[in-house]
C-alpha positions in Angstrom: -49.2 46.0 -53.4 -47.3 49.0 -54.8 -43.9 49.5 -53.2 -43.0 52.9 -54.8 -40.0 55.0 -54.0 -39.6 58.8 -54.0 -39.5 60.5 -57.4 -36.9 63.2 -57.2 -38.1 65.5 -59.9 -41.5 67.2 -60.3 -40.6 67.4 -64.0 -40.5 63.7 -64.8 -41.8 62.8 -68.2 -42.4 59.5 -69.8 -43.4 58.2 -73.2 -45.1 55.0 -73.8 -43.5 53.3 -76.8 -45.9 51.0 -78.7 -44.1 48.4 -80.7 -45.6 46.6 -83.6 -48.2 44.0 -82.5 -46.8 40.5 -82.1 -49.4 37.9 -83.0 -50.2 35.5 -80.2 -48.5 32.2 -80.7 -46.3 33.4 -83.6 -43.2 32.0 -82.0 -43.6 28.4 -83.3 -46.1 25.7 -84.1 -46.3 24.7 -80.5 -47.5 28.2 -79.5 -50.0 28.2 -82.3 -51.4 24.9 -81.1 -51.7 26.3 -77.6 -53.9 29.1 -78.8 -56.2 27.3 -81.2 -59.0 27.1 -78.6 -58.6 23.4 -77.9 -56.3 23.7 -74.9 -58.1 22.9 -71.6 -56.2 22.6 -68.3 -58.0 20.7 -65.6 -58.6 21.6 -62.0 -56.2 18.8 -61.1 -53.4 20.1 -63.2 -53.6 23.9 -63.0 -51.4 24.5 -59.9 -48.6 22.2 -61.1 -48.8 23.7 -64.6 -48.5 27.3 -63.3 -45.5 26.4 -61.2 -43.5 29.2 -59.7 -44.8 32.7 -60.5 -43.3 36.2 -60.8 -44.9 39.7 -60.8 -44.1 42.4 -63.4 -44.8 44.9 -60.6 -44.8 48.7 -60.7 -45.0 48.7 -64.4 -48.4 48.6 -66.2 -50.1 49.6 -62.9 -47.8 52.6 -62.4 -49.4 56.0 -62.8 -48.7 59.7 -62.4 -51.6 61.8 -61.2 -54.1 59.1 -62.1 -52.7 58.5 -65.6 -51.2 55.1 -66.2 -47.6 55.6 -67.4 -45.4 52.5 -67.7 -42.2 54.2 -66.5 -43.8 56.5 -63.9 -42.4 54.6 -60.9 -38.8 54.2 -62.2 -39.0 51.0 -64.1 -38.2 50.7 -67.8 -40.9 49.6 -70.2 -41.7 45.9 -70.2 -39.8 44.0 -72.9 -39.6 40.6 -74.5 -36.1 40.3 -73.2 -37.2 40.8 -69.6 -39.9 38.1 -69.8 -37.4 35.8 -71.6 -35.1 36.2 -68.6 -37.9 35.4 -66.2 -38.8 32.3 -68.2 -35.1 31.2 -68.4 -34.8 31.5 -64.6 -37.5 28.8 -64.2 -40.7 30.8 -63.6 -43.7 29.6 -65.5 -46.3 32.2 -64.6 -46.2 36.0 -64.9 -48.7 38.2 -63.1 -49.1 41.6 -64.9 -50.8 44.1 -62.7 -52.6 46.7 -64.8 -54.2 50.1 -63.9 -56.7 51.8 -66.2 -57.7 55.0 -64.3 -57.7 57.9 -66.8 -57.5 55.4 -69.7 -61.2 54.9 -69.2 -63.4 57.5 -70.9 -66.3 57.9 -68.4 -68.1 60.2 -70.8 -68.0 57.7 -73.6 -69.6 54.5 -72.2 -66.4 53.9 -70.2 -64.4 53.1 -73.3 -60.8 52.0 -72.6 -58.1 53.7 -74.6 -57.3 51.5 -77.6 -53.6 52.0 -77.4 -53.5 51.1 -73.8 -55.3 47.8 -74.6 -52.8 47.2 -77.4 -49.9 47.7 -75.0 -51.4 45.3 -72.5 -51.9 42.7 -75.2 -48.3 43.2 -76.4 -47.0 42.4 -72.9 -49.3 39.4 -72.7 -47.8 38.1 -75.9 -44.3 38.4 -74.4 -45.4 35.7 -72.0 -47.2 33.6 -74.6 -44.0 33.6 -76.7 -42.4 31.8 -73.7 -45.4 29.3 -73.3 -46.1 30.9 -69.9 -49.3 31.4 -67.9 -50.0 35.1 -67.6 -52.4 36.8 -65.2 -53.9 40.3 -65.9 -56.1 42.3 -63.5 -57.6 45.6 -62.6 -55.0 46.8 -60.1 -54.6 50.4 -58.8 -58.2 51.4 -59.8 -59.3 49.9 -56.5 -57.1 51.9 -54.2 -58.4 54.8 -52.1 -54.9 56.1 -52.0 -54.5 56.5 -55.9 -55.7 59.6 -57.6 -58.6 58.6 -59.8 -59.3 55.4 -58.0 -62.9 54.4 -58.6 -63.4 50.7 -57.8 -64.1 51.5 -54.1 -66.2 49.4 -51.8 -66.7 52.6 -49.7 -67.7 54.7 -52.7 -71.0 56.6 -52.5 -72.4 55.7 -55.9 -72.2 51.9 -56.0 -74.6 51.6 -59.0 -72.2 53.7 -61.1 -69.1 51.9 -59.9 -70.7 48.5 -60.8 -71.8 49.8 -64.2 -68.3 51.0 -64.9 -66.7 47.8 -63.6 -68.9 45.7 -65.9 -68.1 47.8 -68.9 -64.4 47.7 -68.3 -64.2 43.9 -67.8 -66.4 43.4 -70.9 -63.9 45.3 -73.1 -60.9 43.4 -71.6 -62.7 40.0 -72.0 -63.7 40.8 -75.6 -60.1 41.9 -76.5 -58.7 38.6 -75.2 -61.6 36.2 -75.9 -59.6 34.0 -78.4 -56.6 33.6 -76.1 -56.5 30.1 -74.5 -56.4 29.4 -70.8 -52.8 30.3 -70.4 -54.3 33.8 -69.9 -56.0 34.2 -66.6 -58.2 37.1 -65.6 -58.0 38.4 -62.0 -61.0 40.5 -61.0 -59.2 43.1 -58.8 -56.4 43.8 -56.4 -56.3 44.5 -52.6 -59.7 46.1 -52.7 -60.9 47.4 -49.3 -61.8 50.6 -47.6 -58.2 51.6 -46.7 -58.6 50.9 -43.0 -56.7 48.0 -41.5 -59.6 46.7 -39.3 -62.4 44.2 -39.7 -64.4 44.8 -42.9 -67.8 46.4 -42.6 -70.5 44.0 -43.7 -72.0 46.2 -46.3 -68.7 47.1 -47.9 -67.7 43.4 -48.1 -71.0 42.7 -49.8 -70.0 45.2 -52.5 -66.7 43.4 -53.1 -68.6 40.0 -53.3 -70.9 41.6 -55.9 -67.9 43.0 -57.9 -66.6 39.4 -58.2 -70.0 38.1 -59.4 -70.2 40.9 -62.0 -66.7 40.0 -63.1 -67.5 36.3 -63.6 -70.8 36.8 -65.3 -69.5 39.5 -67.6 -66.5 37.5 -68.8 -68.5 34.4 -69.4 -71.1 36.3 -71.5 -68.4 37.4 -74.0 -68.1 33.8 -75.3 -65.2 32.0 -77.1 -62.5 30.8 -74.7 -63.9 33.0 -72.0 -66.6 30.5 -71.3 -64.0 28.1 -69.8 -61.2 30.5 -69.0 -59.7 30.4 -65.4 -60.9 33.4 -63.4 -59.3 34.6 -60.2 -61.2 36.4 -57.4 -60.0 37.8 -54.1 -61.5 38.5 -50.7 -61.2 41.6 -48.6 -57.8 43.1 -49.3 -56.7 39.7 -50.5 -56.2 38.9 -46.8 -56.1 35.2 -45.9 -57.9 35.7 -42.6 -60.7 37.8 -44.0 -61.1 35.3 -46.9 -61.2 32.2 -44.7 -62.9 33.6 -41.7 -66.6 34.4 -41.2 -66.4 38.0 -42.4 -68.7 37.8 -45.5 -66.6 36.3 -48.4 -68.4 34.1 -50.9 -67.1 32.5 -54.0 -69.1 33.7 -57.1 -71.5 31.3 -58.8 -70.3 30.4 -62.3 -73.3 29.4 -64.3 -71.7 30.5 -67.6 -68.8 28.1 -67.2 -68.8 25.7 -70.2 -66.3 23.3 -68.6 -67.4 20.2 -66.7 -65.5 21.2 -63.6 -64.6 24.4 -61.7 -62.9 27.2 -63.5 -62.5 29.7 -60.6 -59.3 30.4 -58.6 -59.0 32.1 -55.3 -56.5 35.0 -55.0 -54.7 35.9 -51.7 -51.5 37.7 -50.7 -49.0 36.8 -48.0 -46.5 39.2 -46.5 -46.5 37.8 -42.9 -45.0 38.8 -40.7 -45.2 42.3 -42.0 -42.5 43.8 -39.7 -40.0 41.3 -41.3 -41.4 41.0 -44.9 -42.5 44.4 -45.8 -42.0 47.1 -43.2 -39.3 49.6 -44.4 -37.1 49.7 -41.3 -34.2 47.7 -40.0 -35.5 46.8 -36.6 -36.7 43.3 -37.7 -34.4 41.6 -40.2 -34.3 37.9 -39.1 -37.0 35.2 -39.4 -37.7 31.7 -38.4 -35.4 28.8 -37.5 -32.6 30.2 -39.6 -33.0 33.6 -38.0 -32.6 31.9 -34.6 -29.4 30.2 -35.8 -28.0 33.6 -36.9 -28.8 35.0 -33.4 -27.0 32.1 -31.7 -24.0 31.6 -34.0 -23.4 35.2 -35.2 -24.5 36.9 -31.9 -27.1 39.0 -33.7 -29.5 40.8 -31.4 -32.5 38.6 -30.5 -34.6 41.7 -30.9 -33.8 41.6 -34.6 -35.8 38.4 -35.1 -39.5 38.4 -35.9 -41.5 37.7 -32.8 -44.5 36.2 -34.7 -45.5 34.8 -38.1 -42.8 32.1 -38.3 -42.8 28.7 -39.9 -45.7 27.2 -37.9 -47.8 30.3 -38.5 -47.2 30.3 -42.3 -48.1 26.6 -42.4 -51.3 27.2 -40.5 -52.3 30.0 -42.8 -51.8 28.0 -45.9 -53.4 24.9 -44.4 -56.6 27.0 -43.9 -56.5 27.8 -47.7 -55.9 24.1 -48.5 -58.7 22.8 -46.3 -61.3 25.4 -47.2 -60.6 25.8 -50.9 -58.0 23.5 -52.5 -59.5 20.4 -51.0 -62.9 21.5 -52.2 -61.7 21.8 -55.8 -61.0 25.5 -55.8 -57.3 26.1 -56.6 -55.6 29.0 -54.8 -53.0 31.5 -56.1 -50.8 33.6 -53.7 -50.7 36.5 -56.1 -48.1 38.3 -54.1 -45.6 37.3 -51.4 -41.9 38.1 -50.7 -39.7 40.0 -48.3 -37.8 43.2 -48.8 -34.0 43.5 -48.8 -32.7 44.4 -45.3 -29.2 43.1 -45.8 -27.8 46.5 -44.8 -29.3 46.3 -41.3 -26.2 44.8 -39.8 -22.9 45.2 -41.7 -21.3 42.3 -39.9 -23.7 39.7 -41.2 -24.9 41.0 -44.5 -24.6 37.6 -46.2 -26.4 35.8 -43.4 -29.3 38.3 -43.6 -29.5 37.7 -47.3 -29.5 34.0 -46.8 -32.3 34.3 -44.2 -34.3 36.1 -46.9 -33.6 33.3 -49.3 -34.9 30.8 -46.7 -38.1 32.8 -46.1 -39.0 33.1 -49.8 -38.2 29.4 -50.4 -40.2 28.4 -47.3 -43.4 30.3 -48.4 -43.1 29.0 -52.0 -42.3 25.4 -51.0 -45.0 25.3 -48.4 -47.6 26.6 -50.9 -46.5 24.2 -53.6 -46.7 21.3 -51.1 -50.4 22.2 -50.5 -51.3 22.6 -54.2 -51.2 26.4 -54.0 -49.5 28.6 -56.6 -46.9 31.1 -55.3 -46.3 34.3 -57.3 -43.4 36.4 -56.0 -43.9 40.2 -55.8 -41.1 41.9 -57.8 -41.4 45.7 -57.9 -38.3 46.2 -60.0 -36.5 47.9 -57.2 -33.1 46.6 -56.2 -31.4 47.9 -53.1 -32.3 48.7 -49.5 -35.9 47.6 -48.9 -36.3 46.4 -52.5 -38.2 43.4 -53.7 -36.3 43.1 -57.1 -34.9 39.8 -58.3 -33.8 41.1 -61.7 -32.2 44.2 -63.2 -34.9 45.2 -65.6 -32.5 47.2 -67.8 -29.9 44.5 -68.2 -32.2 41.5 -67.6 -29.6 40.1 -65.2 -30.5 38.3 -62.0 -29.7 40.4 -59.0 -30.8 37.8 -56.4 -30.0 34.5 -58.0 -30.1 32.6 -54.7 -33.7 33.7 -54.0 -34.7 32.8 -57.6 -33.1 29.3 -57.2 -34.7 28.8 -53.8 -38.2 29.7 -55.1 -38.0 27.6 -58.3 -36.5 24.6 -56.6 -38.9 24.8 -53.6 -41.9 24.8 -55.9 -40.5 22.1 -58.2 -39.6 19.8 -55.3 -42.4 21.0 -53.0 -39.7 21.5 -50.4 -40.0 24.4 -47.9 -36.6 23.8 -46.5 -34.5 24.4 -49.6 -33.0 27.6 -48.3 -31.5 25.9 -45.3 -28.9 24.2 -47.4 -28.0 27.1 -49.7 -25.2 29.6 -49.6 -25.0 33.1 -51.0 -22.3 34.8 -53.0 -20.7 37.6 -51.0 -22.4 40.8 -51.9 -20.2 43.3 -50.1 -17.8 45.0 -52.5 -15.7 48.1 -51.8 -14.2 50.7 -54.1 -11.2 53.0 -53.8 -13.4 56.0 -53.9 -17.1 56.9 -54.2 -18.9 60.2 -54.7 -21.5 62.6 -53.4 -23.4 65.2 -55.5 -25.6 68.2 -54.7 -29.1 68.1 -56.1 -31.4 71.1 -56.3 -34.8 72.3 -57.5 -35.9 76.0 -57.1 -39.4 77.2 -57.1 -38.9 78.2 -60.7 -37.8 74.6 -61.5 -34.2 75.4 -62.1 -32.7 72.1 -61.2 -30.2 69.3 -61.1 -31.7 65.8 -60.4 -30.1 63.0 -58.5 -27.3 60.8 -59.6 -29.6 57.8 -60.4 -32.4 59.8 -62.1 -33.3 58.1 -65.3 -34.0 61.3 -67.3 -31.5 63.9 -66.0 -29.1 61.7 -63.9 -25.5 60.7 -64.3 -26.2 58.6 -67.4 -27.6 61.7 -69.2 -25.9 64.6 -70.9 -27.6 67.0 -68.5 -26.3 65.8 -65.1 -23.5 68.4 -64.9 -25.9 71.2 -66.0 -28.0 73.4 -63.8 -31.0 73.4 -66.0 -33.5 76.2 -66.5 -36.5 76.0 -68.8 -37.0 78.5 -71.7 -40.3 80.0 -72.9 -40.8 77.1 -75.3 -39.8 74.5 -72.7 -36.3 74.2 -74.2 -33.5 73.3 -71.8 -31.2 76.2 -71.0 -27.8 75.7 -69.4 -27.5 78.4 -66.7 -23.7 78.2 -66.7 -23.5 77.2 -63.0 -20.7 74.9 -61.9 -21.0 72.0 -59.5 -18.6 70.9 -56.8 -19.0 67.2 -56.1 -17.2 65.3 -53.3 -14.9 62.3 -53.7 -15.2 60.1 -50.6 -12.2 58.0 -49.7 -13.2 57.2 -46.1 -14.8 58.6 -43.0 -14.6 62.4 -42.8 -16.2 65.7 -43.6 -17.0 66.6 -47.2 -18.6 69.5 -49.2 -20.8 69.6 -52.2 -22.1 72.7 -53.9 -23.2 74.7 -56.9 -22.0 78.2 -57.8 -22.0 80.9 -60.5 -25.7 81.6 -60.6 -27.9 84.2 -58.9 -30.5 82.1 -57.3 -32.1 85.1 -55.6 -33.3 86.3 -59.0 -34.6 82.9 -59.9 -37.2 82.5 -57.1 -37.8 83.1 -53.5 -37.1 79.6 -52.3 -36.3 76.0 -52.9 -38.5 73.1 -53.6 -35.7 70.6 -53.0 -32.1 70.5 -51.8 -30.4 67.2 -51.3 -27.3 65.1 -51.5 -27.3 62.0 -53.7 -24.5 59.5 -54.0 -23.2 56.6 -56.2 -22.8 54.1 -53.3 -25.2 51.9 -51.3 -26.5 53.1 -47.9 -26.0 50.8 -44.9 -27.7 51.4 -41.6 -24.4 51.4 -39.9 -23.4 54.6 -41.7 -23.7 57.8 -39.8 -24.4 61.3 -41.1 -23.9 64.3 -38.8 -22.9 68.0 -38.7 -24.9 68.9 -41.9 -24.4 72.6 -42.6 -25.9 74.7 -45.4 -24.1 77.7 -46.8 -26.0 80.3 -48.8 -23.2 82.4 -50.2 -21.2 82.9 -47.0 -24.1 82.6 -44.5 -24.1 79.4 -42.5 -27.3 77.5 -41.5 -27.2 74.4 -39.4 -29.4 71.6 -40.7 -31.1 70.2 -37.6 -33.0 67.2 -39.0 -31.8 66.0 -42.4 -33.5 62.9 -43.6 -31.0 60.1 -44.4 -32.5 57.4 -46.6 -32.0 55.7 -50.0 -32.8 56.6 -53.5 -34.5 54.2 -56.0 -31.2 52.3 -56.5 -30.5 51.9 -52.8 -27.9 54.6 -52.7 -27.3 57.0 -49.8 -29.6 60.0 -50.1 -29.8 63.0 -47.7 -32.8 65.4 -47.9 -32.3 68.9 -46.6 -35.2 70.7 -48.2 -38.2 68.9 -49.8 -41.6 70.6 -49.9 -43.1 67.4 -51.3 -42.1 65.4 -48.2 -44.0 66.3 -45.1 -41.3 64.6 -42.9 -38.7 67.2 -43.7 -38.3 70.1 -41.3 -38.8 73.6 -42.5 -35.6 75.7 -42.7 -35.1 79.5 -42.7 -32.5 80.6 -45.3 -31.9 83.4 -47.8 -31.6 82.6 -51.4 -27.9 83.2 -52.4 -26.7 85.5 -55.2 -23.9 83.0 -56.2 -23.7 79.6 -54.4 -25.2 76.9 -52.3 -22.8 74.6 -50.4 -23.5 71.7 -48.1 -20.9 70.1 -45.8 -21.5 66.9 -43.9 -19.6 64.3 -41.9 -20.0 60.7 -42.8 -18.9 57.6 -40.8 -19.1 53.9 -41.5 -17.8 54.1 -45.0 -15.7 51.0 -44.7 -18.7 49.1 -46.2 -18.1 50.9 -49.5 -14.6 52.3 -49.5 -11.6 50.2 -49.0 
């Protein structure tokens, strides 16, 4: 899964910094012993050894236009410090999703870019330096929705797809052949035809063959790959399509040199989706705790999930246990979790957070009690609808209660851990907060949002209306910004003046308001008016949402977002201003 958020500038750039290679197991003698080729973890021990898992999501699988770029989706580059923090929190497994896409040279025997393999290995070593299990896969290459996606069960030329798939996995396997079994290979991620319906038989057969090619190819490369643990999924990693009679088959493993099974099954669990993953605030309570919140706190019964509660989760995981775990095939839930909907009801923010703690602990504890490995999906995004558990820049825990619930639930095999927990109050107010105008003309004269990593408030360019020179140098246009200081409910104005926009281009690509405070669904935005010089234009349907940090964000013009309404306006010779009325600020100002 890739929970990406809007990127506010078409001009984003990213550099992949490659640090010096850190030799595997160089931390201490214990690490060296782990990687000497003698380590063998049994089928009876693998789930307990892997413990609680965490995803380094939206990082090595991130891409821009089909080119993998580690920072393309707003996260910083992976670091040893980040993995150290995950290990210190109690997680023992890290799943590292990886996309290859344009890093594969189709014209040169599908050769993978050497520097990209170096970077993947460097991140793997971050985990080895903490004596952790680490899972790497082929991730976004199997998406119909990703530019350059090629591992497609509905692709026309299956012979070429399978040839390329074998070549890619052979190179990955050869690169890591001497790593011990703490490194696990996962064949693919959420591969299906992009349609949420029963899988066509012939397409499912392609997926089954991909898994067989994967296993055979890895085993043929020798060394520790002959007994390495390998993970394979079914259709879209869906539990029902993997357990039901839809065409899934575990691969044969004739190249396995161990005297017992070395294959893992991979599934994902985001049920019920309207609670766990759907980005709206209609359904924000779940299960027995959700019912208690309805009764005690008088929350709306309609806010509680109508399906997929405790009994359903238990039944789904029991199917996996009966069909696979009990037959000697361990199962890994490679992704699970629920998004942050704490802003859905300002009166019970902490209760909603605690319900999320309970859900994540319940899934993790139920899985562990059945010998199944749970690996939480963290996409690095903290804020409204985010999955993040850590701040990836400071390495601090942003959701310590969820982390504690997951780790404790797995350790104790106790799904009910969250029922007895409390959360630290997360609602904080300030004496004032701020709103800022953001703009991008057709000529890419621009000011990005407050939280933008390259040109935002933490950069030297935030208070500069930027224009590009002939040699791509940054030019300060000399324009001046009017930002708003918000001290409570009321009408405010933001703007930019002192520049002839009409000479720049014929229109805008983007015009928006960004802020430095979190958005809560109880806030209201109305009476949005655009002024081009002195001409007034009512904005009929501004889109009120959040930026990547969960802060209030108001879109007025955005040619990249088909949901925004078209506006008629004349480019001004001096200034843009936007006025708006905001209510519900008591959540952030006090």
